[in-house]
C-alpha positions as CSV (number, residue, x, y, z in Angstrom):
1,M,3.5,-67.8,-39.1
2,P,7.2,-68.3,-38.2
3,K,6.8,-72.0,-39.1
4,T,5.4,-71.2,-42.5
5,I,8.2,-68.8,-43.2
6,R,10.8,-71.4,-42.3
7,R,9.2,-74.1,-44.4
8,F,8.8,-72.2,-47.6
9,P,12.5,-72.2,-48.5
10,V,12.5,-76.0,-47.9
11,V,9.6,-76.5,-50.2
12,A,11.2,-74.3,-52.8
13,V,14.5,-76.2,-52.6
14,L,12.6,-79.5,-53.0
15,L,10.8,-78.2,-56.1
16,T,14.0,-77.0,-57.6
17,A,15.7,-80.3,-56.9
18,V,12.9,-82.3,-58.4
19,A,12.9,-80.0,-61.5
20,M,16.7,-80.5,-61.9
21,L,16.4,-84.2,-61.6
22,L,13.7,-84.4,-64.2
23,A,15.5,-82.0,-66.5
24,S,18.7,-84.1,-66.3
25,S,16.7,-87.2,-67.2
26,S,14.3,-85.8,-69.7
27,V,15.7,-87.7,-72.7
28,V,12.9,-88.9,-74.9
29,A,11.5,-92.2,-73.9
30,E,11.8,-94.9,-76.6
31,D,8.8,-96.4,-78.3
32,N,8.7,-99.7,-76.5
33,D,8.9,-98.3,-73.0
34,P,5.9,-99.4,-70.9
35,P,3.5,-96.7,-69.8
36,G,3.9,-95.0,-66.4
37,R,0.2,-95.5,-65.6
38,V,-1.9,-98.6,-64.8
39,A,-5.4,-99.4,-63.6
40,R,-6.1,-101.1,-60.3
41,L,-9.1,-103.1,-59.3
42,S,-9.7,-101.2,-56.0
43,Y,-13.2,-102.5,-55.0
44,S,-15.7,-105.1,-55.9
45,V,-18.9,-106.5,-54.4
46,G,-20.9,-109.5,-55.7
47,S,-19.7,-111.4,-58.7
48,V,-17.1,-109.5,-60.6
49,S,-15.2,-111.3,-63.4
50,F,-11.9,-110.5,-65.1
51,Q,-10.4,-111.6,-68.4
52,P,-6.8,-110.8,-69.2
53,G,-6.3,-109.3,-72.6
54,G,-5.9,-111.9,-75.3
55,E,-7.1,-114.8,-73.1
56,G,-10.4,-116.5,-73.6
57,D,-11.0,-117.6,-70.0
58,W,-12.7,-115.6,-67.3
59,V,-11.8,-115.8,-63.6
60,Q,-13.0,-114.1,-60.4
61,A,-11.6,-110.6,-60.2
62,V,-8.9,-110.2,-57.5
63,Q,-8.4,-106.9,-55.7
64,N,-5.2,-105.0,-56.4
65,R,-4.7,-106.8,-59.7
66,P,-3.0,-104.3,-62.1
67,M,-5.0,-103.9,-65.3
68,S,-3.6,-102.7,-68.6
69,T,-4.6,-102.3,-72.3
70,G,-6.8,-105.1,-73.5
71,D,-8.1,-106.3,-70.2
72,N,-11.8,-106.9,-69.6
73,L,-14.1,-106.6,-66.6
74,W,-17.7,-107.8,-66.0
75,A,-19.9,-106.9,-63.1
76,D,-22.6,-109.5,-62.9
77,K,-26.2,-109.0,-61.7
78,D,-26.4,-107.2,-58.3
79,S,-22.6,-106.6,-58.5
80,R,-20.3,-103.5,-58.7
81,A,-16.7,-102.8,-59.2
82,E,-14.3,-99.9,-59.1
83,L,-11.1,-99.1,-61.1
84,Q,-8.6,-96.5,-60.3
85,T,-5.9,-95.0,-62.5
86,G,-4.0,-92.1,-61.0
87,S,-6.6,-89.7,-59.5
88,T,-9.4,-91.0,-61.8
89,S,-12.0,-93.4,-60.6
90,V,-14.3,-95.6,-62.8
91,R,-17.2,-97.4,-61.2
92,L,-19.3,-100.2,-62.8
93,D,-22.9,-101.0,-61.9
94,S,-24.7,-104.3,-62.2
95,E,-24.5,-106.1,-65.5
96,S,-21.8,-103.9,-67.0
97,S,-19.1,-104.9,-69.5
98,L,-15.9,-102.8,-69.7
99,T,-12.8,-103.2,-71.8
100,L,-9.6,-101.1,-71.5
101,L,-9.0,-100.4,-75.2
102,E,-6.1,-98.2,-74.4
103,L,-4.3,-97.1,-71.2
104,D,-1.1,-95.2,-71.2
105,D,0.4,-91.9,-69.8
106,H,-2.1,-89.7,-71.7
107,I,-4.9,-91.9,-73.2
108,T,-7.7,-93.6,-71.3
109,Q,-10.0,-95.3,-73.9
110,L,-12.8,-97.5,-72.5
111,K,-15.3,-99.8,-74.3
112,L,-18.7,-100.0,-72.6
113,S,-20.7,-102.6,-74.5
114,Q,-23.5,-102.7,-71.9
115,G,-24.4,-101.3,-68.5
116,S,-23.5,-98.2,-66.6
117,I,-20.3,-96.5,-65.4
118,I,-19.6,-93.3,-63.5
119,I,-16.2,-91.7,-64.1
120,R,-14.7,-89.1,-61.8
121,V,-11.8,-87.2,-63.5
122,R,-10.1,-85.1,-61.0
123,H,-7.5,-83.6,-63.3
124,L,-7.1,-83.2,-67.1
125,D,-4.0,-81.9,-68.8
126,D,-4.1,-80.5,-72.3
127,D,-2.6,-83.7,-73.7
128,D,-4.8,-86.1,-71.7
129,R,-7.6,-87.9,-73.5
130,Y,-10.5,-89.7,-72.0
131,E,-12.9,-91.5,-74.3
132,V,-15.8,-93.9,-73.7
133,D,-16.8,-95.9,-76.8
134,T,-20.4,-97.4,-76.9
135,P,-22.3,-99.3,-79.6
136,N,-23.6,-96.0,-81.2
137,L,-21.2,-93.2,-80.2
138,A,-17.9,-92.2,-78.8
139,F,-18.0,-89.9,-75.7
140,Q,-14.9,-87.7,-75.1
141,I,-14.4,-86.0,-71.7
142,Q,-13.2,-82.5,-72.2
143,R,-13.0,-81.2,-68.6
144,S,-12.4,-82.6,-65.1
145,G,-15.7,-83.6,-63.5
146,E,-18.2,-86.4,-63.0
147,Y,-19.8,-88.3,-65.8
148,R,-22.2,-91.2,-66.1
149,I,-22.6,-93.3,-69.3
150,D,-25.5,-95.9,-69.6
151,V,-25.9,-98.4,-72.4
152,T,-29.0,-100.5,-72.8
153,A,-28.9,-104.3,-72.9
154,D,-29.4,-104.4,-76.6
155,G,-26.9,-101.6,-77.3
156,S,-29.5,-99.4,-79.1
157,E,-29.4,-96.5,-76.7
158,T,-26.6,-94.5,-74.9
159,D,-27.3,-92.0,-72.2
160,A,-24.6,-89.5,-71.3
161,T,-25.1,-87.6,-68.0
162,V,-22.7,-84.8,-67.0
163,F,-22.9,-83.8,-63.3
164,H,-19.9,-81.5,-63.7
165,G,-17.6,-80.8,-66.6
166,R,-18.3,-81.1,-70.4
167,G,-18.1,-83.8,-73.0
168,E,-18.7,-84.4,-76.6
169,A,-20.6,-87.3,-78.2
170,T,-19.7,-88.3,-81.8
171,G,-21.7,-90.7,-83.9
172,G,-24.2,-91.1,-86.7
173,G,-22.5,-88.4,-88.7
174,A,-22.8,-85.6,-86.1
175,S,-21.1,-84.3,-83.0
176,Y,-22.9,-83.1,-79.9
177,D,-21.8,-81.2,-76.8
178,V,-23.1,-82.4,-73.4
179,V,-22.6,-79.8,-70.7
180,A,-22.9,-79.8,-66.9
181,D,-26.4,-80.5,-65.5
182,Q,-27.5,-82.3,-68.8
183,R,-28.5,-85.8,-69.6
184,A,-28.4,-86.6,-73.3
185,R,-30.2,-89.6,-74.8
186,F,-28.9,-91.1,-78.1
187,T,-30.7,-93.8,-80.0
188,G,-30.0,-95.2,-83.5
189,T,-26.7,-96.1,-85.2
190,D,-26.5,-94.8,-88.7
191,E,-28.2,-91.7,-87.6
192,L,-28.5,-90.6,-84.0
193,N,-31.7,-89.3,-82.4
194,H,-30.7,-86.9,-79.7
195,D,-32.7,-85.5,-76.8
196,I,-31.6,-83.3,-73.9
197,E,-33.0,-83.7,-70.4
198,Q,-32.5,-82.2,-66.9
199,L,-30.5,-84.2,-64.4
200,P,-32.6,-87.0,-63.0
201,G,-32.9,-87.8,-59.4
202,R,-30.0,-89.7,-57.9
203,D,-30.3,-93.5,-57.8
204,D,-28.5,-96.0,-55.7
205,F,-25.6,-96.2,-58.1
206,D,-25.1,-92.4,-58.1
207,E,-25.1,-92.4,-54.3
208,F,-22.5,-95.3,-54.2
209,A,-20.2,-93.4,-56.5
210,F,-20.5,-90.1,-54.8
211,S,-19.8,-91.6,-51.4
212,R,-16.7,-93.3,-52.7
213,D,-15.5,-90.0,-54.1
214,Q,-16.1,-88.1,-50.9
215,R,-13.9,-90.6,-49.1
216,E,-11.1,-90.1,-51.6
217,D,-11.4,-86.3,-51.5
218,H,-10.7,-86.2,-47.8
219,A,-7.8,-88.6,-47.8
220,E,-5.0,-87.4,-45.4
221,S,-2.4,-89.2,-47.5
222,S,-2.7,-86.5,-50.2
223,N,-0.6,-84.3,-47.9
224,Y,2.4,-86.7,-48.3
225,I,2.2,-88.2,-51.8
226,S,1.3,-87.3,-55.3
227,P,-2.5,-87.3,-56.0
228,E,-1.7,-89.1,-59.2
229,M,-0.4,-92.2,-57.3
230,T,-2.8,-95.1,-58.0
231,G,-4.1,-96.8,-54.8
232,A,-3.1,-94.1,-52.3
233,E,-6.7,-93.7,-51.0
234,D,-6.6,-96.8,-48.9
235,L,-3.6,-95.8,-46.8
236,D,-5.5,-93.7,-44.2
237,Q,-7.8,-96.6,-43.2
238,Y,-5.1,-99.2,-42.8
239,G,-2.2,-97.3,-41.3
240,H,-0.8,-94.0,-40.1
241,W,1.8,-91.4,-41.1
242,S,4.8,-90.6,-38.9
243,Y,8.2,-88.9,-39.2
244,A,11.4,-90.8,-39.6
245,A,14.5,-88.6,-39.1
246,E,16.4,-90.2,-42.0
247,Y,13.5,-90.3,-44.5
248,G,10.9,-87.7,-43.5
249,P,7.2,-88.7,-43.7
250,V,6.7,-92.4,-43.7
251,W,3.6,-94.7,-43.6
252,R,3.3,-97.7,-41.3
253,P,0.6,-100.4,-41.8
254,S,-1.5,-101.3,-38.8
255,A,-2.4,-104.7,-37.6
256,V,0.2,-106.7,-39.6
257,A,1.1,-110.2,-38.3
258,V,4.3,-110.9,-36.4
259,G,7.1,-111.5,-38.9
260,W,5.3,-109.7,-41.7
261,A,7.6,-108.4,-44.5
262,P,6.9,-106.5,-47.7
263,Y,6.2,-108.6,-50.8
264,R,5.2,-111.7,-49.0
265,N,1.4,-111.7,-48.6
266,G,0.5,-112.0,-52.2
267,H,1.6,-113.7,-55.5
268,W,3.3,-113.1,-58.7
269,V,1.5,-112.8,-62.0
270,W,2.5,-112.0,-65.6
271,V,1.1,-108.6,-66.8
272,E,1.9,-107.2,-70.2
273,P,4.1,-105.2,-71.0
274,W,6.0,-105.4,-67.7
275,G,6.1,-109.1,-67.2
276,W,6.4,-110.4,-63.7
277,T,4.2,-108.3,-61.4
278,W,3.5,-108.5,-57.7
279,V,-0.1,-108.6,-56.4
280,E,-0.5,-107.9,-52.7
281,D,-3.3,-109.5,-50.7
282,E,-3.9,-106.6,-48.2
283,P,-6.7,-104.2,-49.2
284,W,-4.2,-101.3,-48.9
285,G,-1.6,-103.2,-50.9
286,F,-1.2,-101.3,-54.1
287,A,0.6,-98.0,-53.8
288,P,3.3,-99.3,-51.3
289,F,4.2,-102.1,-53.7
290,H,4.4,-100.2,-57.0
291,Y,5.8,-96.9,-55.8
292,G,8.3,-95.7,-53.3
293,R,10.6,-97.9,-51.1
294,W,10.4,-99.9,-47.9
295,A,12.7,-99.3,-44.8
296,F,13.1,-101.2,-41.5
297,V,13.0,-98.5,-38.8
298,E,12.7,-99.0,-35.1
299,E,12.1,-102.7,-35.4
300,S,9.2,-102.4,-37.9
301,W,8.6,-101.8,-41.6
302,C,7.6,-98.4,-43.0
303,W,6.9,-97.3,-46.5
304,V,8.8,-94.3,-47.8
305,P,7.2,-92.5,-50.8
306,G,9.1,-90.6,-53.4
307,P,8.9,-86.9,-54.2
308,V,5.4,-85.5,-53.5
309,Y,5.4,-83.0,-56.4
310,V,6.2,-85.6,-59.1
311,R,3.7,-87.9,-60.7
312,P,5.3,-91.3,-60.0
313,V,6.0,-93.9,-62.6
314,Y,4.3,-97.2,-61.9
315,A,6.6,-100.2,-61.4
316,P,5.4,-103.9,-61.3
317,A,7.4,-104.6,-58.1
318,L,10.2,-102.6,-56.6
319,V,12.4,-105.5,-55.5
320,A,15.7,-107.1,-56.2
321,F,16.1,-110.8,-56.9
322,V,19.0,-112.8,-55.5
323,G,20.5,-116.2,-55.9
324,G,22.7,-116.4,-59.0
325,G,21.5,-119.7,-60.5
326,G,18.7,-119.9,-58.0
327,F,18.4,-121.4,-54.5
328,A,18.3,-125.2,-54.3
329,V,14.8,-126.2,-53.2
330,G,14.1,-129.9,-52.8
331,G,16.2,-130.8,-55.8
332,G,14.8,-128.0,-57.9
333,V,15.5,-124.3,-58.3
334,G,13.9,-121.5,-56.2
335,V,13.4,-117.8,-56.6
336,A,14.1,-115.2,-53.9
337,W,13.7,-111.4,-53.6
338,F,13.7,-108.6,-51.1
339,P,12.3,-105.0,-51.1
340,L,14.5,-102.2,-52.2
341,A,15.3,-99.6,-49.6
342,P,15.2,-95.8,-50.0
343,R,17.9,-94.4,-52.4
344,E,18.5,-97.9,-53.9
345,V,18.3,-98.2,-57.7
346,F,15.6,-100.3,-59.3
347,V,16.8,-102.1,-62.4
348,P,13.8,-103.4,-64.5
349,W,13.8,-107.0,-65.6
350,Y,11.6,-106.0,-68.6
351,R,12.7,-104.3,-71.8
352,T,13.1,-100.5,-71.4
353,S,15.2,-97.6,-72.4
354,P,17.8,-95.8,-70.1
355,T,15.3,-92.8,-69.9
356,Y,12.7,-95.1,-68.4
357,V,15.2,-96.4,-65.8
358,N,15.9,-92.8,-64.8
359,N,12.3,-91.8,-64.5
360,V,11.0,-94.9,-62.7
361,N,13.7,-94.3,-60.1
362,V,13.8,-90.5,-59.6
363,T,10.0,-90.4,-59.2
364,N,9.9,-93.2,-56.6
365,T,12.8,-92.5,-54.3
366,R,15.3,-89.7,-53.6
367,V,18.1,-91.0,-55.8
368,N,20.0,-88.8,-58.2
369,V,20.5,-89.6,-61.9
370,T,24.2,-90.1,-61.5
371,Q,23.5,-93.0,-59.1
372,V,21.0,-94.5,-61.5
373,T,23.4,-94.1,-64.5
374,N,26.3,-95.8,-62.5
375,V,24.2,-98.9,-61.8
376,Y,22.8,-98.9,-65.3
377,N,26.2,-98.7,-66.9
378,T,27.7,-101.3,-64.6
379,T,24.9,-103.9,-64.9
380,I,23.7,-103.4,-68.4
381,I,26.2,-101.6,-70.6
382,N,29.2,-103.5,-69.2
383,N,27.1,-106.6,-68.3
384,N,29.1,-106.8,-65.1
385,T,27.2,-108.9,-62.5
386,T,30.0,-108.9,-60.0
387,N,30.1,-105.1,-59.4
388,I,26.4,-104.9,-58.6
389,T,26.9,-107.1,-55.6
390,R,29.3,-104.5,-54.2
391,V,26.2,-102.3,-53.6
392,N,25.2,-102.6,-50.0
393,Y,21.6,-103.5,-50.3
394,V,20.2,-102.7,-46.9
395,N,17.2,-105.0,-46.8
396,Q,19.1,-108.0,-48.0
397,H,20.7,-108.1,-44.6
398,V,17.6,-107.4,-42.5
399,T,16.4,-110.4,-40.7
400,N,13.4,-112.1,-42.4
401,A,13.4,-109.6,-45.2
402,V,14.3,-112.0,-48.1
403,T,11.4,-114.2,-49.3
404,A,12.2,-117.5,-51.2
405,V,9.8,-119.8,-53.0
406,S,10.0,-122.7,-55.4
407,H,9.9,-122.2,-59.1
408,E,6.5,-123.8,-59.3
409,T,5.0,-121.4,-56.7
410,F,6.5,-118.4,-58.5
411,V,5.3,-119.2,-62.1
412,N,1.9,-120.6,-61.1
413,A,0.7,-117.6,-59.1
414,R,0.5,-119.5,-55.9
415,P,0.1,-117.6,-52.6
416,V,3.7,-116.9,-51.4
417,A,2.9,-116.8,-47.7
418,N,1.7,-120.4,-47.8
419,N,4.7,-121.7,-49.7
420,I,7.8,-119.9,-48.3
421,V,11.0,-121.9,-48.4
422,R,13.5,-121.5,-45.6
423,V,17.0,-120.7,-46.9
424,D,20.2,-120.4,-44.9
425,P,20.7,-116.7,-43.9
426,K,24.4,-116.9,-44.7
427,Q,23.5,-118.1,-48.2
428,I,21.1,-115.2,-48.6
429,A,23.6,-112.6,-47.4
430,E,26.3,-113.8,-49.8
431,A,24.0,-114.4,-52.8
432,P,24.5,-112.2,-55.8
433,V,21.8,-109.7,-56.8
434,L,20.1,-110.3,-60.1
435,H,18.8,-107.8,-62.7
436,R,17.0,-110.4,-64.8
437,I,14.7,-113.3,-64.2
438,A,15.1,-116.7,-66.0
439,E,11.5,-117.9,-65.1
440,Q,9.2,-117.9,-68.1
441,P,5.4,-117.5,-67.7
442,V,2.7,-120.2,-68.1
443,K,-1.0,-119.6,-68.5
444,A,-1.5,-119.7,-64.8
445,S,1.0,-116.8,-64.6
446,V,-1.4,-114.7,-66.7
447,M,-4.7,-115.8,-65.1
448,G,-3.5,-115.3,-61.5
449,V,-5.2,-116.7,-58.4
450,G,-8.8,-115.9,-59.4
451,R,-10.9,-119.1,-59.7
452,P,-12.7,-119.9,-63.0
453,T,-16.2,-118.4,-62.9
454,A,-19.5,-118.9,-64.8
455,A,-20.4,-115.2,-64.2
456,V,-19.4,-114.0,-67.6
457,P,-21.0,-111.5,-70.1
458,P,-23.2,-112.8,-72.9
459,A,-21.2,-113.5,-76.1
460,T,-23.3,-110.9,-77.9
461,V,-22.1,-108.3,-75.5
462,V,-18.5,-109.4,-75.6
463,N,-18.4,-109.3,-79.4
464,R,-20.5,-106.1,-79.8
465,Q,-18.7,-103.4,-81.8
466,V,-18.4,-99.9,-80.5
467,V,-17.9,-96.5,-82.2
468,A,-14.6,-94.7,-81.6
469,T,-12.9,-91.5,-82.8
470,R,-9.4,-93.1,-82.6
471,V,-8.0,-96.5,-83.5
472,P,-6.9,-98.4,-80.3
473,T,-4.2,-100.9,-80.0
474,P,-5.2,-104.2,-81.6
475,P,-5.9,-107.0,-79.2
476,R,-3.0,-109.2,-78.3
477,A,-2.9,-112.9,-79.0
478,P,-3.1,-115.5,-76.2
479,L,0.1,-116.3,-74.3
480,E,0.6,-119.6,-76.0
481,Q,0.8,-117.9,-79.4
482,R,3.2,-115.3,-78.1
483,Q,5.4,-117.8,-76.1
484,G,8.2,-117.7,-78.6
485,A,8.6,-113.9,-78.2
486,V,8.6,-113.9,-74.4
487,P,12.3,-114.8,-73.9
488,E,13.4,-112.0,-76.1
489,R,11.4,-109.5,-73.9
490,A,12.4,-111.1,-70.6
491,T,16.1,-111.5,-71.1
492,P,17.7,-108.3,-72.5
493,N,15.8,-106.2,-69.9
494,V,17.3,-102.8,-70.8
495,R,18.2,-101.8,-74.3
496,T,21.8,-100.5,-74.7
497,E,22.8,-97.4,-76.6
498,T,25.9,-96.7,-78.6
499,P,28.2,-94.5,-76.6
500,G,28.6,-91.0,-78.0
501,Q,25.4,-91.0,-80.0
502,P,23.3,-87.9,-79.4
503,Q,19.9,-88.5,-77.9
504,A,16.7,-86.8,-78.9
505,V,15.6,-83.9,-76.8
506,A,12.3,-84.1,-75.1
507,R,9.5,-81.8,-76.1
508,G,9.8,-78.5,-74.2
509,E,13.5,-79.0,-73.5
510,N,15.7,-76.2,-74.9
511,R,18.7,-77.1,-76.9
512,P,21.9,-75.1,-76.2
513,G,21.9,-71.8,-78.1
514,Q,18.2,-72.0,-78.8
515,P,15.6,-69.5,-77.4
516,A,13.5,-70.7,-74.5
517,A,10.3,-72.4,-75.4
518,Q,7.2,-70.3,-75.0
519,P,4.3,-71.7,-72.9
520,A,1.7,-73.5,-74.8
521,V,-1.5,-71.6,-75.5
522,P,-4.6,-73.7,-74.7
523,R,-6.8,-74.6,-77.7
524,P,-10.3,-73.2,-77.6
525,G,-12.6,-75.4,-75.6
526,Q,-9.8,-77.4,-73.9
527,P,-8.8,-77.3,-70.2
528,T,-5.7,-75.6,-69.0
529,A,-3.1,-77.4,-66.9
530,S,-3.4,-77.0,-63.2
531,P,-0.3,-75.7,-61.4
532,S,-0.8,-78.2,-58.7
533,R,-0.5,-81.2,-61.1
534,P,2.9,-82.9,-60.6
535,P,5.1,-82.8,-63.7
536,T,4.9,-85.9,-65.9
537,A,8.0,-88.1,-65.2
538,V,8.2,-89.8,-68.5
539,A,9.2,-87.3,-71.2
540,P,6.7,-87.0,-74.1
541,P,8.4,-88.9,-77.0
542,A,9.3,-87.1,-80.2
543,T,10.2,-90.4,-81.9
544,A,8.3,-92.7,-79.7
545,R,5.5,-95.1,-80.2
546,P,3.5,-93.7,-83.1
547,E,0.0,-92.4,-82.1
548,P,-2.7,-94.6,-83.6
549,P,-4.3,-92.7,-86.4
550,S,-7.0,-90.4,-85.1
551,M,-10.5,-91.0,-86.5
552,G,-11.5,-87.4,-85.9
553,N,-12.2,-85.2,-88.9
554,R,-12.2,-81.7,-87.7
555,A,-10.0,-79.1,-86.0
556,P,-11.0,-77.9,-82.5
557,Q,-13.2,-74.8,-82.6
558,E,-15.1,-72.6,-80.2
559,P,-18.5,-74.2,-79.7
560,D,-21.6,-72.5,-80.9
561,R,-23.2,-71.3,-77.6
562,S,-26.7,-71.4,-79.2
563,T,-26.8,-75.1,-79.8
564,S,-25.3,-78.3,-78.5
565,V,-24.4,-79.8,-81.9
566,R,-21.1,-78.9,-83.7
567,M,-20.5,-79.5,-87.3
568,P,-17.2,-79.5,-89.2
569,E,-16.4,-77.8,-92.4
570,R,-15.4,-80.9,-94.2
571,A,-15.4,-84.7,-93.7
572,V,-12.5,-87.0,-94.0
573,P,-13.0,-90.7,-94.8
574,H,-12.1,-93.2,-92.1
575,P,-10.1,-96.4,-92.4
576,P,-12.4,-99.5,-92.3
577,A,-12.5,-101.4,-89.1
578,G,-10.1,-104.4,-88.9
579,E,-7.5,-102.8,-91.1
580,G,-4.6,-102.2,-88.7
581,G,-7.1,-101.5,-86.0
582,H,-9.4,-103.3,-83.5
583,P,-12.0,-105.8,-84.7
584,L,-14.5,-104.7,-82.1
585,V,-14.1,-101.0,-82.9
586,R,-15.6,-99.2,-85.9
587,P,-14.7,-95.6,-86.8
588,A,-17.3,-92.9,-86.2
589,P,-19.0,-91.9,-89.5
590,P,-17.7,-88.6,-90.9
591,V,-19.6,-85.7,-89.4
592,Q,-21.7,-84.0,-92.1
593,E,-23.0,-80.4,-92.3
594,N,-26.7,-80.4,-91.7
595,P,-28.4,-77.0,-91.2
596,R,-31.8,-78.5,-90.4
597,L,-30.2,-80.6,-87.6
598,Q,-28.4,-77.6,-86.3
599,Q,-31.7,-75.7,-86.0
600,S,-33.4,-78.6,-84.3
601,E,-30.5,-78.9,-81.7
602,Q,-30.7,-75.2,-81.1
603,T,-34.4,-75.5,-80.2
604,K,-33.7,-78.5,-77.9
605,F,-30.9,-76.6,-76.1
606,N,-32.9,-73.5,-75.6
607,T,-35.8,-75.5,-74.2
608,W,-33.5,-77.3,-71.8
609,Q,-32.0,-74.0,-70.6
610,Q,-35.4,-72.5,-69.9
611,Q,-36.5,-75.6,-68.0
612,R,-33.2,-75.5,-66.1
613,S,-33.8,-71.9,-65.0
614,A,-37.3,-72.7,-63.8
615,A,-36.6,-76.0,-62.0
616,P,-35.0,-76.2,-58.5
617,R,-31.3,-77.0,-58.8
618,P,-30.4,-80.5,-57.5
619,P,-28.0,-80.8,-54.5
620,E,-24.3,-80.8,-55.4
621,P,-22.6,-84.2,-54.9
622,R,-19.3,-82.4,-54.2
623,A,-16.9,-79.9,-55.7
624,A,-15.9,-80.6,-59.2
625,E,-12.2,-80.4,-58.4
626,P,-11.6,-80.1,-54.7
627,Q,-8.7,-78.0,-53.4
628,R,-6.2,-80.2,-51.6
629,S,-4.3,-78.9,-48.7
630,A,-0.7,-78.2,-49.4
631,P,1.7,-81.1,-48.7
632,R,3.1,-80.9,-45.3
633,A,5.3,-83.3,-43.4
634,P,4.4,-84.4,-39.8
635,E,6.2,-82.4,-37.1
636,P,9.5,-84.1,-36.1
637,P,10.0,-85.1,-32.5
638,A,10.4,-82.2,-30.1
639,R,13.7,-83.4,-29.0
640,E,15.2,-83.2,-32.5
641,V,17.5,-80.2,-32.9
642,R,17.2,-78.8,-36.4
643,P,20.2,-76.8,-37.8
644,H,19.7,-73.2,-38.6
């Protein structure tokens, strides 16, 4: 008990400090800022193929490859794959085709043209939206839980299974609730035929997904990092947590080779909208290379995460580049970099706003906004490269910490560990630190190290249209067609602002002299925010990227408990597909009032409920939203004297 009493003030102070940091940096993010979330290919077995958004070629999927809006994934026959984004997991079964139609801080919109997926949503905020679009309906997830969506090979049938939670299927001019312990079958397109069934017995795909979830639910790392950090689940298996007096809880990888250094066992790829992105080879190599910082302590490397109570903002690589005009490598030009240490400011090489720079730093290391602003003003506003070299970058002077390769290795996604260039240590120590990269991508930069593959989905599946309730971002053009726009994005990495101009206030932030904002009241039928959810680091934009027009046509309302179908009072025409939207997405038909259908659905629901009461309840796969133990740092060494 005494230990608990002593710790509580420390936790309270940390929470207060984090809140102050976020409040001081809560200026509205600008519309072109990249999202703070990304998907990660965390697991695959068999033949799993990947197609970067906008590109026509397919390659073998590579673990830890970040995936963003527009990317495609195909699990071939007898194959499976797993994606993670924050605390959400998406598993693909054999012969399944999945596209990320939209992925940002609050929207996850998936296109399932064929096959089966199981989604585990561990947390859902009021402004989060999860939607799976299939050839005949759009399924929206309304609560945290476990969901399975199956689409037949010809796209004529969609089955929605809800193990826990609740969802809504929209298509064919109607909207249907699917609640826990239900399996709903939908056939037809212009008009949906709908049947309700009890949960079927588990098959091998169910068992695979549930076993993966149980592994993640019991991860020790959740005590030390935010549960919304993508890729944290693998840390327990490949390393251990310890206490470093200067940094607190740190994670150390196990069984790394002699001379190992961060950002060396992998390769560089080009991922929109961040540009140059690091892909680590180790199976655990996602979270430690896109969040937090690295420190060299007691003759070995350890990873230092950021504040545990804050959802961290994803970064493509938390490194600094060095070399001025580049290192001379065999008559050519080389590229060199080193990992940033704790409390060092990350300056993006891609186009962002000052608010984004604040958020990506304060959520990934214990640095205050004043430090971030000083570096930002020096390097960007004043364009002063000389002053940035006065910063004592710790890891730049650690033996063997700087990695250098040729230009060809860098831009062609070649394995860095096999192509390291030896550079004079004195030259490294004296080289200026860069905040922009001159290297421009080629097609190999986008495709990565995956080999070309013949395991691709049929053309009829790839080009199959799906139904959606919102218009996703249109697909981007191939790199060759966008090549002229790349230098504009890559060179002026941070947009400057006119000094003295007032900046917009983030939603929920009080202006001086204005009354405090009242807490939001949840809309009927929507989940409430969990107090354990870390606050979103990127402030919701008031004048940010405009939300694609919703294709819904009704206001939220309390569902009719007597039936699983919901009808609106009026219908609003939808924009035709292809007009400012996505060519493979068509709007869901307007939902029409149909008393006869309502009566039919009421009968189906009542029959299902009676059968459910009479049938034995299937075993629970796990809790719908497990309670995580409170974050707690490892005990410091006994010899350490702590001030009173």
